Backbone as CSV, one residue per row, in Angstrom:
resi,resn,N_x,N_y,N_z,CA_x,CA_y,CA_z,C_x,C_y,C_z
1,MET,-16.748,17.773,3.434,-15.596,17.160,3.556,-16.280,16.149,2.287
2,ILE,-15.694,15.803,1.226,-15.783,14.943,-0.206,-15.669,13.732,0.409
3,LYS,-17.051,13.173,-0.087,-17.030,11.611,0.215,-16.411,10.925,-0.691
4,PRO,-15.400,9.811,-0.629,-14.772,9.330,-1.515,-15.815,8.147,-2.476
5,ASN,-15.458,8.183,-3.922,-16.330,7.557,-5.006,-15.838,6.084,-5.046
6,PRO,-16.296,5.036,-4.158,-15.823,3.645,-4.659,-15.732,3.354,-6.310
7,LEU,-16.562,3.675,-6.786,-16.940,3.582,-8.522,-15.834,4.009,-9.136
8,VAL,-15.015,5.327,-8.666,-13.760,5.906,-9.420,-12.854,5.382,-8.628
9,LEU,-12.755,5.294,-7.340,-11.633,5.231,-6.569,-10.858,3.751,-6.495
10,LEU,-11.824,2.786,-6.923,-11.297,1.418,-7.175,-10.375,1.051,-8.275
11,PRO,-10.839,1.682,-9.474,-10.144,1.451,-10.681,-8.844,2.147,-10.599
12,VAL,-9.023,3.535,-9.667,-7.930,4.011,-9.626,-6.601,3.490,-8.762
13,VAL,-6.884,2.916,-7.688,-6.265,2.283,-7.174,-5.737,0.836,-7.709
14,SER,-6.314,0.409,-8.521,-5.718,-0.873,-9.093,-4.812,-0.171,-9.950
15,PHE,-5.081,0.670,-10.983,-4.352,0.957,-11.889,-2.982,1.708,-11.083
16,LEU,-3.050,2.254,-9.773,-1.446,2.670,-8.997,-1.026,1.664,-8.551
17,TRP,-1.661,0.630,-8.405,-0.967,-0.716,-7.408,-0.302,-1.308,-8.647
18,LEU,-0.964,-1.526,-9.713,-0.276,-1.781,-11.050,1.094,-1.276,-11.490
19,ALA,0.928,-0.077,-11.558,1.905,1.020,-12.173,3.005,0.851,-11.390
20,CYS,2.591,1.089,-9.794,3.867,1.229,-8.857,4.675,-0.189,-8.771
21,GLY,3.781,-0.935,-8.923,4.394,-2.428,-8.497,5.488,-2.648,-9.878
22,VAL,4.948,-2.630,-10.817,5.843,-2.845,-12.142,6.977,-1.710,-12.156
23,LEU,6.647,-0.638,-11.807,8.011,0.469,-11.559,8.977,-0.072,-10.700
24,ILE,8.786,-0.571,-9.499,9.208,-1.000,-8.337,10.214,-2.211,-8.715
25,ALA,9.073,-3.406,-9.178,9.967,-4.417,-9.531,10.864,-4.166,-10.813
26,GLY,10.541,-3.727,-11.770,11.546,-2.711,-13.084,12.726,-2.269,-12.388
27,HIS,12.792,-1.631,-11.441,13.819,-1.301,-10.875,14.742,-2.220,-9.996
28,PHE,14.378,-3.136,-9.779,15.513,-4.287,-9.388,15.700,-5.288,-10.502
29,TYR,15.351,-5.089,-11.879,15.233,-6.266,-12.572,16.473,-5.580,-13.527
30,PRO,17.623,-5.785,-13.318,18.810,-5.593,-14.457,18.228,-5.250,-15.799
31,GLY,18.569,-4.207,-16.231,18.654,-3.876,-17.423,17.204,-3.784,-18.242
32,TYR,16.161,-3.983,-17.249,14.816,-3.738,-17.787,14.062,-2.700,-18.502
33,SER,13.765,-2.968,-19.728,13.390,-1.706,-20.308,11.745,-1.612,-20.219
34,HIS,11.153,-0.455,-19.869,9.638,-0.399,-19.772,9.148,-0.238,-21.311
35,LEU,9.751,0.041,-22.284,9.871,0.533,-23.862,9.464,-0.764,-24.347
36,SER,10.620,-1.546,-24.189,10.210,-2.759,-25.221,10.048,-4.222,-24.544
37,GLN,10.064,-4.218,-23.110,9.751,-5.739,-22.472,8.018,-5.766,-21.867
38,PHE,7.785,-6.532,-22.146,6.409,-7.044,-21.255,6.297,-6.707,-20.082
39,MET,5.336,-6.511,-19.250,5.309,-6.417,-17.679,5.350,-7.837,-17.208
40,SER,5.058,-9.160,-18.132,4.852,-10.501,-17.636,6.306,-10.940,-17.296
41,GLU,7.467,-9.996,-17.865,8.649,-10.400,-18.059,9.175,-10.314,-16.346
42,LEU,8.800,-9.327,-15.427,9.020,-9.144,-14.395,8.436,-10.425,-13.343
43,GLY,7.450,-11.095,-13.653,7.107,-12.406,-13.155,7.633,-13.633,-13.622
44,ALA,8.402,-13.708,-14.681,8.805,-14.730,-15.573,9.210,-15.952,-14.625
45,SER,9.147,-16.884,-14.989,9.869,-18.101,-14.411,11.331,-17.945,-14.747
46,GLY,12.263,-18.493,-13.584,13.661,-17.661,-13.429,13.943,-16.490,-12.787
47,THR,13.199,-15.760,-12.649,13.361,-14.263,-12.085,13.447,-14.147,-10.638
48,ALA,14.255,-13.717,-9.893,14.466,-13.589,-8.576,13.089,-13.257,-7.965
49,ARG,12.120,-12.302,-7.935,11.231,-12.221,-7.656,9.627,-12.520,-8.221
50,GLY,10.016,-13.432,-9.033,8.682,-13.398,-9.891,7.408,-13.925,-9.166
51,ALA,7.658,-14.937,-8.511,6.654,-15.059,-7.767,5.815,-13.835,-6.677
52,LEU,6.667,-13.059,-6.062,6.260,-11.785,-5.776,5.265,-11.036,-6.431
53,VAL,5.721,-10.571,-7.568,5.354,-9.796,-8.468,4.007,-10.740,-9.208
54,ASN,4.016,-11.899,-9.385,2.766,-12.196,-10.016,1.746,-12.217,-9.011
55,VAL,1.945,-12.503,-7.739,0.781,-12.580,-6.732,0.315,-11.129,-6.093
56,PHE,1.528,-10.430,-5.784,1.267,-9.163,-4.986,0.950,-7.948,-6.044
57,VAL,1.436,-8.038,-7.113,1.386,-6.926,-8.093,0.557,-7.143,-9.231
58,PHE,0.341,-8.240,-9.725,-0.539,-8.507,-11.199,-1.537,-9.292,-10.537
59,ALA,-1.781,-10.228,-9.835,-3.140,-10.635,-9.631,-3.670,-9.620,-8.273
60,GLY,-2.812,-8.959,-7.400,-3.333,-8.300,-6.319,-4.184,-6.787,-7.313
61,ALA,-3.661,-6.331,-7.947,-4.378,-5.395,-8.759,-5.979,-5.731,-9.502
62,GLU,-5.803,-7.236,-9.759,-7.183,-7.651,-10.190,-8.303,-7.584,-9.402
63,ILE,-7.896,-7.579,-7.428,-8.803,-7.851,-6.845,-9.411,-6.673,-6.592
64,TRP,-8.928,-5.197,-7.089,-9.662,-4.050,-6.885,-10.523,-4.091,-8.337
65,VAL,-10.413,-4.325,-9.173,-11.260,-4.553,-10.751,-12.429,-5.258,-10.121
66,LEU,-12.220,-6.225,-9.484,-13.225,-7.297,-9.072,-14.226,-6.513,-8.168
67,LEU,-13.579,-5.722,-7.093,-14.489,-5.171,-6.528,-15.262,-4.095,-7.207
68,PHE,-14.730,-3.547,-8.325,-15.430,-2.520,-8.956,-16.517,-2.963,-9.600
69,LEU,-15.953,-4.085,-10.198,-17.429,-4.507,-11.021,-18.304,-5.058,-10.278
70,GLY,-18.011,-5.698,-9.084,-19.095,-6.026,-8.086,-20.447,-4.787,-7.739
71,LEU,-19.687,-3.784,-7.517,-20.192,-2.656,-7.278,-20.970,-1.787,-8.583
72,ALA,-20.181,-2.088,-9.754,-21.217,-1.636,-11.026,-22.398,-2.692,-11.234
73,ALA,-22.146,-3.992,-10.751,-23.585,-4.487,-11.309,-24.777,-4.299,-10.523
74,ARG,-24.584,-3.933,-9.481,-25.409,-3.194,-8.497,-26.383,-1.928,-9.484
75,LYS,-25.522,-1.464,-10.260,-25.911,-0.112,-10.797,-26.734,-0.219,-12.172
76,VAL,-26.486,-1.373,-12.690,-27.023,-1.825,-13.982,-27.785,-3.401,-14.230
77,THR,-28.753,-3.488,-12.913,-29.320,-4.925,-12.954,-30.218,-4.838,-14.051
78,ARG,-31.169,-3.926,-14.682,-32.027,-4.077,-15.641,-31.479,-3.433,-16.911
79,ASN,-30.014,-3.418,-17.034,-29.684,-2.988,-18.445,-28.832,-4.366,-19.100
80,ARG,-29.439,-5.095,-19.700,-28.616,-6.420,-20.242,-27.275,-6.235,-21.172
81,LEU,-27.332,-5.179,-21.905,-26.306,-4.874,-22.698,-25.062,-4.861,-21.778
82,ALA,-25.184,-3.694,-20.676,-24.012,-3.459,-19.725,-23.915,-4.653,-18.821
83,LEU,-24.677,-5.416,-18.521,-24.361,-6.695,-17.584,-23.836,-7.466,-18.698
84,ALA,-24.221,-7.874,-20.013,-23.126,-8.805,-20.730,-21.408,-7.753,-20.446
85,GLY,-21.337,-6.756,-20.764,-20.415,-6.170,-20.685,-19.291,-6.290,-19.335
86,LEU,-20.167,-6.471,-18.221,-19.467,-6.758,-16.807,-19.211,-8.492,-16.868
87,ILE,-20.001,-8.994,-17.316,-19.353,-10.325,-17.558,-18.169,-10.458,-18.228
88,LEU,-18.272,-10.111,-19.303,-16.833,-9.798,-19.985,-15.680,-9.455,-19.146
89,MET,-15.724,-8.251,-18.457,-14.885,-7.766,-17.685,-14.599,-8.730,-16.381
90,LEU,-15.397,-9.340,-16.024,-15.237,-10.572,-15.154,-14.533,-11.550,-15.710
91,VAL,-14.533,-11.865,-16.647,-13.521,-12.984,-17.818,-12.221,-12.201,-18.079
92,TYR,-12.184,-11.152,-18.230,-10.899,-10.252,-18.174,-10.016,-10.266,-16.861
93,ALA,-10.602,-10.145,-15.942,-10.005,-9.976,-14.366,-9.725,-11.536,-14.047
94,GLY,-10.397,-12.400,-14.524,-10.287,-13.802,-14.060,-8.943,-14.011,-14.767
95,LEU,-8.797,-13.559,-16.317,-8.217,-14.459,-17.315,-6.642,-13.692,-16.895
96,LEU,-6.856,-12.373,-16.274,-5.574,-11.850,-15.908,-4.730,-12.453,-14.551
97,MET,-5.816,-12.772,-13.974,-5.209,-13.889,-12.676,-4.780,-14.963,-12.979
98,THR,-5.469,-15.659,-13.716,-4.904,-17.051,-14.369,-3.404,-16.689,-15.040
99,ALA,-3.470,-15.783,-15.744,-1.960,-15.588,-16.499,-1.290,-15.657,-15.082
100,ALA,-1.514,-14.235,-14.024,-0.300,-14.203,-13.288,0.113,-15.767,-12.171
101,PHE,-0.825,-16.676,-12.185,-0.343,-18.112,-11.262,0.110,-19.022,-12.778
102,PHE,0.117,-18.767,-14.185,1.032,-19.405,-14.843,2.062,-18.470,-15.734
103,PRO,3.066,-18.011,-14.968,4.080,-17.056,-15.489,4.858,-17.826,-16.980
104,CYS,5.287,-16.708,-17.898,5.737,-16.845,-18.742,7.137,-17.383,-18.797
105,ASP,7.663,-17.919,-19.869,9.312,-18.302,-19.458,9.975,-17.074,-19.410
106,PHE,11.126,-17.348,-18.818,12.308,-16.424,-18.883,12.277,-15.652,-20.143
107,GLU,12.096,-14.328,-19.873,12.138,-13.026,-20.507,10.845,-13.533,-21.721
108,CYS,10.150,-14.232,-21.705,8.724,-14.162,-22.304,8.832,-14.470,-23.742
109,ARG,9.887,-14.969,-24.135,9.963,-15.064,-25.959,11.011,-16.261,-25.886
110,PRO,10.450,-17.655,-25.529,11.204,-18.756,-25.639,11.196,-19.183,-26.753
111,VAL,12.294,-20.436,-27.253,12.059,-21.067,-28.676,11.178,-22.209,-28.547
112,ASP,11.152,-22.883,-27.452,10.303,-23.734,-26.867,9.845,-23.714,-25.808
113,PRO,8.390,-23.271,-25.920,7.948,-22.559,-24.660,7.243,-23.970,-23.764
114,THR,7.108,-23.742,-22.581,6.718,-24.315,-21.764,4.912,-24.401,-21.745
115,ARG,4.365,-25.350,-21.141,2.812,-25.014,-20.887,2.458,-24.202,-20.203
116,SER,2.959,-23.487,-19.127,2.910,-22.435,-18.592,2.924,-21.107,-19.360
117,HIS,3.988,-21.023,-20.075,3.993,-19.987,-20.849,3.049,-19.846,-21.665
118,LEU,2.465,-20.819,-22.330,1.657,-20.966,-23.672,0.142,-20.579,-23.019
119,ILE,-0.257,-20.974,-21.657,-1.211,-20.566,-20.679,-1.269,-19.388,-20.302
120,HIS,-0.205,-18.886,-20.142,0.069,-17.284,-19.802,-0.400,-16.289,-21.043
121,VAL,0.482,-16.798,-22.047,0.040,-15.824,-23.351,-1.560,-15.790,-23.840
122,SER,-1.893,-17.305,-24.008,-2.953,-17.133,-24.044,-4.207,-16.366,-23.273
123,ALA,-4.141,-16.783,-22.133,-4.937,-15.983,-21.183,-4.687,-14.519,-21.198
124,GLY,-3.583,-13.915,-21.258,-3.241,-12.400,-21.132,-3.832,-12.038,-22.770
125,MET,-3.360,-12.446,-23.560,-4.289,-12.070,-24.908,-5.647,-11.866,-25.052
126,ALA,-6.362,-13.269,-24.391,-7.749,-13.099,-24.142,-8.412,-12.511,-23.359
127,ALA,-7.555,-12.271,-22.537,-8.117,-11.064,-21.456,-8.169,-9.849,-21.918
128,TYR,-7.349,-9.146,-22.408,-7.314,-7.898,-23.097,-8.492,-7.637,-24.235
129,ALA,-8.927,-8.697,-24.994,-9.808,-9.098,-25.989,-10.895,-8.537,-25.001
130,ALA,-11.410,-9.563,-24.038,-12.317,-9.609,-23.277,-12.870,-8.048,-22.787
131,GLY,-11.688,-7.539,-22.107,-11.580,-6.431,-21.545,-12.269,-5.088,-22.497
132,LEU,-11.679,-4.936,-23.699,-11.966,-3.947,-24.631,-13.586,-4.480,-24.900
133,CYS,-13.933,-5.660,-25.377,-15.164,-5.707,-25.682,-16.242,-5.610,-24.330
134,GLY,-15.787,-5.970,-23.389,-16.601,-5.608,-21.938,-17.057,-4.209,-22.013
135,LEU,-16.162,-3.418,-21.901,-16.093,-2.091,-21.925,-17.209,-1.201,-23.042
136,PHE,-16.798,-1.836,-24.143,-17.389,-1.177,-25.317,-18.798,-1.475,-24.791
137,LEU,-19.282,-2.862,-24.458,-20.950,-3.237,-24.213,-21.438,-2.605,-22.961
138,ILE,-20.383,-1.931,-22.157,-21.001,-1.495,-20.880,-21.433,-0.045,-21.480
139,SER,-20.426,0.386,-22.381,-20.536,1.820,-22.806,-22.000,2.011,-23.592
140,ALA,-21.993,1.144,-24.621,-22.905,0.877,-25.560,-24.307,0.681,-24.656
141,GLY,-24.468,-0.051,-23.723,-25.697,-0.472,-23.004,-26.223,1.152,-22.083
142,LEU,-24.845,1.802,-21.338,-25.729,2.888,-21.011,-25.895,4.333,-21.995
143,ASN,-25.101,4.336,-23.107,-25.883,5.226,-24.203,-26.871,5.066,-24.578
144,ARG,-27.408,3.874,-24.339,-28.731,3.455,-25.026,-29.584,3.683,-24.274
145,ALA,-29.236,3.604,-22.585,-30.310,3.704,-21.902,-30.046,5.645,-21.537
146,GLY,-29.622,5.954,-22.210,-29.453,7.669,-22.126,-28.401,8.059,-20.894
147,LYS,-27.401,7.367,-20.531,-26.389,7.421,-19.668,-25.058,7.485,-20.154
148,HIS,-24.379,8.588,-20.602,-23.743,8.710,-21.822,-22.435,8.366,-21.262
149,SER,-21.649,7.134,-21.252,-20.406,6.802,-20.998,-19.154,7.627,-21.403
150,LEU,-19.455,7.741,-22.927,-18.790,8.266,-23.730,-19.615,9.004,-24.848
151,PRO,-18.858,9.902,-25.236,-19.782,10.865,-26.366,-19.778,9.799,-27.744
152,ARG,-21.161,9.638,-28.094,-21.330,8.593,-29.180,-20.361,8.621,-30.082
153,GLY,-19.985,7.489,-30.595,-18.944,7.062,-31.517,-17.693,6.888,-30.789
154,LEU,-17.651,7.201,-29.533,-16.096,7.133,-28.810,-16.001,5.811,-28.303
155,GLU,-16.912,5.221,-28.252,-16.824,3.866,-27.525,-16.309,2.888,-28.714
156,VAL,-16.394,3.281,-30.044,-16.379,2.625,-30.916,-14.828,2.938,-31.178
157,ALA,-14.422,4.253,-31.207,-12.745,4.626,-31.539,-12.030,4.205,-30.290
158,GLY,-12.850,3.705,-29.141,-11.880,3.342,-28.144,-11.454,1.635,-28.365
159,LEU,-12.710,1.058,-28.715,-12.460,-0.285,-29.364,-11.604,-0.251,-30.379
160,LEU,-11.532,0.585,-31.152,-10.801,0.105,-32.451,-9.116,0.575,-31.944
161,THR,-9.024,1.757,-31.099,-7.604,1.850,-30.566,-6.987,0.787,-29.723
162,GLY,-8.121,0.283,-28.673,-7.435,-0.892,-28.024,-7.098,-1.834,-28.931
163,THR,-7.682,-2.305,-29.958,-7.535,-3.535,-30.985,-6.046,-3.272,-31.568
164,GLY,-5.831,-1.863,-32.025,-4.650,-1.524,-32.548,-3.491,-1.712,-31.773
165,LEU,-3.529,-1.405,-30.295,-2.333,-1.336,-29.390,-2.347,-2.805,-29.166
166,LEU,-3.109,-3.653,-29.420,-3.454,-5.177,-28.865,-2.291,-5.888,-29.786
167,ALA,-2.651,-5.269,-31.276,-2.047,-5.736,-32.353,-0.315,-5.509,-32.135
168,GLY,-0.395,-4.300,-31.851,1.057,-3.771,-31.680,1.861,-4.616,-30.776
169,MET,1.620,-4.791,-29.687,2.005,-5.823,-28.751,2.562,-6.634,-29.472
170,LEU,1.512,-7.396,-30.143,1.916,-8.506,-30.801,3.222,-8.744,-31.831
171,VAL,2.964,-7.773,-32.790,4.076,-7.736,-33.609,5.088,-6.739,-33.883
172,SER,5.514,-5.635,-32.592,6.192,-4.934,-32.279,7.248,-5.655,-31.508
173,GLU,8.690,-5.466,-31.860,9.853,-6.099,-31.039,10.302,-4.938,-30.108
174,GLY,10.418,-4.015,-30.732,11.140,-2.886,-29.992,10.441,-2.367,-28.995
175,HIS,8.948,-1.907,-29.172,7.794,-1.247,-28.507,6.931,-1.981,-27.656
176,ALA,7.071,-3.262,-27.572,6.087,-4.412,-27.220,5.429,-3.483,-26.227
177,GLY,6.433,-3.396,-24.979,6.238,-2.598,-23.766,5.529,-1.269,-23.763
178,LEU,5.868,-0.671,-24.405,4.840,0.475,-24.840,3.744,0.750,-24.922
179,PHE,3.147,-0.410,-25.975,1.965,-0.458,-26.502,1.325,-1.447,-25.273
180,GLN,1.633,-2.084,-24.699,0.967,-2.734,-23.367,0.735,-1.870,-22.507
181,ARG,1.512,-0.644,-21.943,1.193,0.086,-21.460,0.215,1.155,-21.699
182,LEU,0.180,1.370,-22.979,-0.761,2.235,-23.614,-1.857,1.528,-23.434
183,LEU,-2.188,0.434,-23.829,-3.495,-0.266,-23.593,-3.882,-0.284,-22.355
184,GLU,-3.246,-0.757,-21.052,-3.434,-0.585,-19.787,-4.080,0.504,-19.521
185,ALA,-3.632,1.595,-19.862,-3.948,2.940,-19.443,-5.130,3.123,-20.309
186,LEU,-5.457,2.915,-21.422,-6.618,3.000,-22.122,-7.651,2.448,-21.333
187,LEU,-7.464,1.022,-21.019,-8.493,-0.113,-20.267,-8.989,0.529,-18.803
188,TYR,-7.891,1.142,-18.234,-8.346,2.119,-16.966,-9.076,3.154,-16.930
189,LEU,-8.821,3.942,-17.704,-9.132,5.051,-18.310,-10.759,4.983,-19.005
190,TRP,-10.804,4.130,-19.134,-12.146,3.641,-19.616,-13.095,3.069,-18.680
191,MET,-12.545,2.043,-17.690,-13.315,1.813,-16.312,-13.391,3.140,-15.233
192,ILE,-12.555,4.358,-15.247,-13.148,5.284,-14.374,-14.034,5.966,-14.944
193,ARG,-13.847,6.305,-16.389,-15.192,6.901,-17.034,-16.481,6.428,-16.465
194,ILE,-16.667,5.030,-16.879,-17.807,4.312,-16.538,-17.934,4.675,-14.860
195,GLY,-17.175,4.376,-14.346,-17.396,4.509,-12.657,-18.201,6.052,-12.403
196,LEU,-17.491,6.918,-13.181,-18.118,8.136,-13.042,-19.402,8.420,-13.265
197,VAL,-20.118,7.789,-14.261,-21.333,8.226,-15.261,-22.026,6.748,-14.005
198,LEU,-21.688,5.631,-13.674,-22.345,4.825,-12.784,-22.635,5.545,-11.439
199,SER,-21.803,6.390,-11.250,-21.727,6.842,-9.587,-22.733,7.951,-9.565
200,GLN,-23.147,8.550,-10.669,-24.526,9.631,-11.041,-26.091,8.866,-10.892
201,ALA,-25.828,7.608,-11.047,-26.912,6.935,-11.727,-27.576,6.388,-10.513
202,ASN,-28.974,6.377,-10.311,-29.858,5.620,-9.456,-29.988,4.055,-9.894
203,PRO,-29.606,3.198,-9.150,-30.114,1.825,-9.721,-31.592,1.487,-10.131
204,GLN,-32.548,2.144,-9.484,-33.873,1.853,-9.424,-34.404,2.774,-10.485
205,ARG,-33.770,3.755,-11.395,-34.413,4.367,-12.178,-34.485,3.828,-13.666
206,SER,-35.260,4.374,-14.246,-36.064,3.374,-15.440,-34.661,3.559,-16.476
207,SER,-34.073,4.694,-16.200,-32.859,5.342,-16.940,-32.150,3.887,-17.445
208,LEU,-31.716,3.452,-16.303,-30.757,2.223,-16.569,-31.143,1.157,-17.497
209,ARG,-32.321,0.909,-17.890,-32.691,-0.288,-18.598,-32.239,-0.040,-19.892
210,ALA,-31.732,-1.204,-20.744,-31.241,-0.900,-21.914,-32.666,-0.537,-22.818
211,ALA,-32.426,0.361,-23.856,-33.551,0.407,-24.784,-33.915,-1.169,-25.492
């Protein structure tokens, strides 16, 4: 019998939690477009089920990420670069939970934004930036230690791709939702790949020390 691997299972569960929650909430949101609208609009102020979406979907998804980070930290105790990346990932999860409890204004594109909206947008954008940088540092740390989380050079490509998707979210009107979902998919795939690498590593081995 194959034993579940929590370092892979936790980010997978988080991704499915978020994806299913967004699909279900979008189904009950009249006229909602996954292509053009941010996920945050499902939990915006003034929506019928906004509070439930924010707590159970958005904040709930980050609980699984935090559990993943706790397990991952035990595998890289001697790798300072990877640990720095994990700290940034902790900031990522914390900022996304903050954004969940400070919803954006209705439809997330107000003319005169409230303080909650400003906190939401600032926390969300900073979270994505921290997540990309954190995953990059974890991958770089593992690569330097001889545990290749990605083929050399691909972590740079991942960082640049994620930065481009984040920029697309900010400047695109008709495809902001698509850019956000692609960015989320990139972050989760990266976490899953790191989980696979860490699950094959012994935390006591010197190979996990940063060079």
